[in-house]
C-alpha positions as CSV (number, residue, x, y, z in Angstrom):
1,M,81.9,138.3,74.9
2,L,81.3,136.1,77.6
3,G,84.6,134.1,77.1
4,T,86.6,137.3,77.1
5,L,85.1,138.2,80.6
6,L,85.8,134.8,81.9
7,A,89.3,134.1,80.6
8,P,90.9,136.2,83.4
9,V,89.0,134.1,86.1
10,F,89.9,130.8,84.5
11,A,93.7,132.2,84.3
12,Q,93.3,133.3,87.9
13,R,92.0,129.7,88.8
14,L,94.4,128.2,86.9
15,T,97.2,129.8,88.6
16,A,96.0,129.5,92.0
17,R,95.7,125.6,91.3
18,Q,99.4,125.4,89.9
19,R,100.6,127.3,92.9
20,A,98.6,125.0,95.4
21,E,100.0,122.1,93.6
22,E,103.8,123.6,93.9
23,A,103.3,124.3,97.8
24,R,101.8,120.6,98.1
25,L,104.7,119.2,96.4
26,A,107.2,121.4,98.2
27,D,105.7,120.2,101.4
28,E,106.0,116.6,100.5
29,R,109.7,117.1,99.4
30,R,110.4,118.5,102.9
31,K,108.9,115.9,104.6
32,F,110.5,113.3,102.7
33,E,113.9,115.1,103.4
34,E,113.1,115.6,107.1
35,R,112.5,111.7,107.4
36,R,115.7,110.8,105.4
37,T,117.6,113.1,107.8
38,Q,116.1,111.7,110.6
39,Y,116.8,108.0,109.2
40,T,120.1,108.9,108.8
41,A,121.0,109.9,112.1
42,M,119.1,107.3,114.0
43,N,120.7,104.8,112.1
44,R,124.1,106.1,112.6
45,A,123.5,106.5,116.3
46,S,122.2,103.0,116.9
47,R,125.2,101.6,115.0
48,Q,127.6,103.7,117.0
49,F,126.3,102.7,120.3
50,H,126.0,99.0,119.1
51,T,129.8,99.3,118.1
52,L,130.8,101.1,121.1
53,L,129.2,98.3,123.5
54,K,131.0,95.7,121.8
55,D,134.3,97.6,122.1
56,A,133.5,98.1,125.8
57,L,132.9,94.5,126.4
58,H,136.3,93.6,124.7
59,R,138.1,96.2,126.6
60,L,136.6,95.0,129.9
61,R,137.5,91.3,128.9
62,D,141.1,92.6,128.3
63,G,141.3,94.7,131.2
64,V,141.6,97.9,129.4
65,Y,138.3,99.9,129.9
66,T,138.9,103.4,130.6
67,D,137.2,106.6,131.4
68,Q,137.6,107.9,128.1
69,E,135.9,104.8,126.9
70,R,132.8,105.0,129.8
71,T,132.4,108.6,128.3
72,Q,132.4,107.7,124.7
73,L,129.5,105.1,125.5
74,E,127.9,107.4,127.6
75,E,127.6,109.8,125.0
76,A,126.6,107.6,122.3
77,R,123.9,106.2,124.5
78,L,122.6,109.7,124.9
79,D,122.8,110.4,121.3
80,H,120.8,107.2,120.6
81,R,118.2,108.4,122.8
82,D,117.8,111.8,121.7
83,R,117.9,110.5,118.0
84,Y,114.9,108.3,119.1
85,A,113.1,110.9,120.8
86,E,113.3,113.2,117.8
87,A,111.9,110.7,115.5
88,Q,108.6,110.2,117.5
89,M,107.1,113.1,115.9
90,I,108.1,112.5,112.5
91,V,108.5,108.9,111.7
92,P,105.8,105.8,111.2
93,E,104.9,103.7,113.8
94,R,106.7,100.5,112.1
95,I,110.1,102.6,112.2
96,L,109.7,103.5,115.9
97,Q,108.9,99.9,116.8
98,A,111.7,98.3,115.1
99,S,113.8,101.0,117.0
100,R,112.4,100.1,120.1
101,D,113.1,96.4,119.5
102,L,116.8,97.4,118.8
103,N,116.9,99.5,121.9
104,R,115.8,96.9,124.3
105,V,119.0,94.6,123.2
106,L,121.2,97.7,123.3
107,A,120.0,98.8,126.8
108,A,120.5,95.2,128.3
109,G,124.1,95.2,126.8
110,D,124.6,98.4,128.1
111,A,123.0,97.7,131.8
112,T,125.3,94.6,131.6
113,V,128.5,96.5,130.8
114,K,127.8,98.8,133.6
115,R,127.6,96.0,135.9
116,L,130.5,94.2,134.7
117,D,132.5,97.3,134.7
118,R,131.5,98.1,138.6
119,G,132.1,94.7,139.6
120,V,128.6,93.8,140.4
121,A,127.7,91.3,137.7
122,R,124.9,88.9,138.1
123,D,125.3,85.2,138.5
124,G,126.6,83.8,135.3
125,E,127.1,87.0,133.9
126,N,130.2,87.5,132.2
127,V,131.6,89.3,128.9
128,E,131.3,86.4,126.5
129,Q,127.8,85.9,127.5
130,A,127.2,89.7,127.1
131,L,129.0,89.7,123.4
132,E,126.7,86.5,122.5
133,H,123.5,88.6,123.9
134,L,124.5,91.7,122.0
135,K,124.6,89.5,118.7
136,A,121.0,90.1,119.1
137,A,121.1,93.5,117.9
138,D,122.4,92.8,114.3
139,P,119.2,91.4,112.9
140,C,117.3,94.4,114.8
141,L,119.7,97.0,113.2
142,D,119.0,95.4,109.8
143,T,115.2,95.4,110.1
144,M,115.3,98.8,111.0
145,R,117.5,99.9,108.1
146,E,115.3,97.9,105.7
147,L,112.2,99.7,106.9
148,M,113.7,103.0,106.7
149,R,115.0,102.4,103.0
150,Q,111.4,100.8,102.0
151,D,109.7,104.0,103.5
152,L,112.2,106.3,101.6
153,G,111.3,104.1,98.5
154,V,114.8,102.8,98.0
155,T,114.9,99.6,96.1
156,D,117.5,97.0,95.0
């Protein structure tokens, strides 16, 4: 008789536990997808900014840097900044640190491009030197991507 009375209570508790577990799993999946989306956007924006910086330096060297390229570079810079700002509340600190390390290189390259474009280069500053300094972004990009992949559980 006691079993008959308690059966609905046990069934209700079991159902509540199952629903709570389903909600927890759904929340974990949502957070994972949010991070994955953010990582993709950060990686894409960083690589685009890097590519356009290199392109700007080549065009400056060749004397064919136009307002269109200036606008594209500025848009890429802003996109890169916005992706980082969005990530600050979602991604782990180690990913943000990797992004900051990369940003130091990219920001220095951007400043150099602007000085060269305006004709106010620092002593000894030139396109070839700037291209050489910009190579420091490559390992930073690789590190950031690898940390993102590790966080997402991607293994080779």
